[in-house]
C-alpha positions in Angstrom: -3.4 -33.6 21.4 -1.0 -36.0 19.8 2.7 -35.9 20.7 4.1 -33.9 17.8 6.8 -31.3 17.6 6.4 -27.7 16.4 7.8 -28.5 12.9 5.3 -31.3 12.2 2.5 -28.9 13.4 3.6 -26.1 11.1 4.2 -28.4 8.1 0.5 -29.5 8.3 -0.6 -25.9 7.7 2.1 -25.4 5.2 0.8 -28.2 3.1 -2.7 -26.8 3.3 -1.4 -23.5 2.2 0.4 -25.0 -0.8 -2.7 -27.0 -1.8 -4.9 -23.9 -1.6 -2.5 -21.8 -3.6 -2.4 -24.5 -6.4 -6.2 -24.7 -6.3 -6.6 -21.0 -6.5 -4.4 -20.7 -9.6 -6.3 -23.6 -11.2 -9.8 -22.4 -10.3 -12.2 -21.4 -13.0 -13.0 -17.7 -13.2 -16.7 -18.7 -13.6 -18.9 -19.2 -10.6 -17.8 -18.8 -7.0 -15.0 -21.3 -7.0 -12.2 -18.6 -6.9 -13.9 -16.7 -4.2 -14.4 -19.7 -2.0 -10.9 -20.9 -2.4 -9.5 -17.4 -1.7 -11.6 -17.0 1.4 -10.3 -20.3 2.7 -6.7 -19.4 1.9 -7.1 -16.0 3.4 -8.3 -17.5 6.7 -5.6 -20.2 6.6 -2.8 -17.7 6.0 -4.0 -15.4 8.7 -4.6 -18.0 11.4 -1.3 -19.7 10.7 0.7 -16.4 10.7 -0.9 -15.2 14.0 -0.3 -18.5 15.8 3.2 -19.0 14.3 4.3 -15.5 15.3 3.0 -15.8 18.8 4.0 -19.4 19.5 7.1 -19.9 17.5 8.8 -16.7 16.3 8.3 -14.8 19.6 10.1 -17.5 21.7 12.8 -17.7 19.0 13.4 -14.0 19.2 14.6 -14.4 22.8 17.7 -16.1 21.5 20.3 -14.0 19.6 20.6 -16.7 16.9 16.8 -16.6 16.3 16.3 -12.8 16.3 17.1 -11.9 12.7 15.5 -15.0 11.1 12.3 -14.4 13.1 12.2 -10.8 12.1 12.7 -11.7 8.5 10.0 -14.3 8.6 7.5 -11.9 10.2 8.4 -9.3 7.5 7.5 -12.0 4.9 4.2 -12.5 6.7 3.5 -8.8 6.3 4.4 -9.0 2.5 1.9 -11.9 2.2 -0.7 -9.9 3.9 -0.2 -7.1 1.4 -0.5 -9.6 -1.5 -3.7 -11.0 0.0 -5.2 -7.5 0.3 -4.2 -6.7 -3.3 -5.9 -9.8 -4.5 -8.9 -9.1 -2.4 -9.4 -5.8 -4.1 -9.1 -7.3 -7.6 -12.1 -8.4 -9.7 -12.1 -12.2 -9.6 -12.9 -12.3 -13.3 -10.6 -9.4 -14.2 -7.5 -9.6 -16.3 -5.0 -8.8 -13.4 -6.5 -11.3 -11.0 -4.5 -14.3 -12.2 -1.2 -12.3 -12.1 -1.9 -11.1 -8.6 -2.9 -14.6 -7.5 0.4 -15.9 -8.9 2.4 -13.3 -7.0 0.7 -14.3 -3.8 1.3 -18.0 -4.5 4.9 -17.4 -5.3 5.5 -15.4 -2.1 3.7 -18.1 0.0 5.8 -20.9 -1.6 9.0 -18.9 -1.1 8.2 -18.2 2.5 7.3 -21.8 3.3 10.3 -23.2 1.6 12.7 -20.8 3.3 11.2 -21.4 6.7 11.4 -25.2 6.3 14.9 -25.2 4.8 16.5 -22.5 6.9 14.5 -21.4 9.9 13.6 -24.8 11.1 17.3 -25.7 11.2 18.3 -22.6 13.1 15.5 -23.1 15.6 16.4 -26.8 16.0 19.7 -25.7 17.4 18.0 -23.4 20.0 15.0 -25.5 21.1 15.1 -28.8 23.0 12.6 -31.6 22.5 10.4 -30.6 25.4 10.2 -27.1 24.1 9.4 -28.3 20.6 6.5 -30.4 21.9 5.2 -27.6 24.2 5.3 -25.0 21.3 3.4 -27.4 19.1 0.6 -27.7 21.6 0.5 -23.9 22.1 0.6 -23.3 18.3 -2.2 -25.8 17.5 -4.5 -24.4 20.2 -3.9 -20.9 18.9 -4.2 -21.9 15.3 -7.5 -23.7 15.7 -8.9 -20.8 17.8 -7.8 -18.2 15.2 -9.4 -20.2 12.4 -12.7 -20.1 14.3 -12.4 -16.4 15.0 -11.5 -15.5 11.4 -14.2 -17.6 9.9 -16.8 -16.0 12.2 -17.7 -19.2 14.1 
C-alpha cells in the first residue's frame, strides 16, 4: 500500500461519501437510480464507520485527550445509522423520501466536516508520524474488507 497517513486515507472515503450524498439528492425518483445510489452509500458509510471506529477511534480513546471526541464521533455514526435505516424504510418515490435523504446528507456532511476540522487536529497532537502511517494501513485493509463483506462478495 502507498505511504499515506490516516487522514489522507479517511479523506478519500469522506469525498466518496460527500459525492454519493449529492448524487442521492439529485437522483431521479424514476427508475432504479435512487436505490442503486442509496445501496452504494449505505455500504460506504457502514464500511467506513466500522474501519474508522476500530482503527482510528479505538486507539484515540486510549489517550485522555482523545476520549470524549472519539465517543462523540461514534455517537454521530450511530445517528447516521438511524438516518440510513429511516431512509431504507421510506418509499423511494414517496413524498417523505427526499426530506429523509436530506437529513441523512446533512448529518453526514456535518460529521465529516467536524471530524476533519476538529478531531483530526486533536488526534494530530496525540499520534506520531509512524502511528499515522500504521493506522492508515490498518484502516485501509479493514475498510476494503468491510466493503466486500457488506456488498456480499
